[in-house]
Residue, then its C-alpha position, 0 to 999 in steps of 0.5 A: m367932631d374933635e375931642l374938645e368939641l365932644r368935651r364941650r358938648l358933654v359938659a353943656y349937656f350935663g350942665v342942663v341935667t345937673f341944673g348948672d352944677p359945674e363940678m358935677s357936670d365936669d365929673l360926669a363928662h369925664d366919666t362918660w369920656v372914660l366909659l367911651k374909651e373903655r368900650k373903645e367907642l371914643d374913636a367911633v364918636l370922634r369920627g362921626e360913626r356914632s350918632e349924637a342921639w347914641l352919645f347922649l343916651t350913653a351920657r344919660h345912663v352915666f348920669y343915672q348911674a351917678l345918681r344911684k351911686r350917690k343915693r346909695e352912699e348917702s343912705l349907708d354909713l361906713d359900716g353899711q348900716p343906715p344912719p340913725i334917724a334923729p328925732p326932730e328937735t322939739p322944745e321941752v314940754d310938760v305934756a301932763a301939765a299941758l293936758e291938764f291945762l287944756r282939760g275943760r277948755l276943749t269940747p268933748d269931741e275936741a278932747r277925744h280927737l286930741r287924745w286919739r291923735l296923741e295915741r297916733r290913731s289914723p284920720g280914717w279910724i278917727g273919722r269912723m269913730l266920729g262919723l266924719t270923712r278922712r278929709a274932714v278929720q284932717r281939717r279938724d286936725k289943723e283947726l285943733i292944732l291952732k286952737v291948742r297952740a293958742l290956748l297954750d300960748r295964753r297959759p300963765g307962765s308960758 
């Protein structure tokens, strides 16, 4: 195998594992090439003394190493601190006014359920209080969210 054929095979291999990202494929092929050269294994590969399985195992290790490096870089900023997690953007809602509007429009069980969810109680805890399974609580969560949205959308001035 000559150098051009080796490079073509590495780029093709990395094209598959990177889902066709040509820039990343080229970078990883280059990194593998450099690693083989540093280990003084490049000549053995070119002469056919190393099997293709060994070559692609080495390439796979280079790929995983790049993924780990990328993950570390994405999780740390320049100071070595994790980036702050921005709260999800939500529209400004007057919660007290919304709850006052909902009072009397929900059944007592629904009101209790909503209050507990706003207190961030777990579905398991709510289920124990209401005598329901966790799955049933999650189903009621969805139904309650739809009902509350519908009620709030019909609220005057919304």
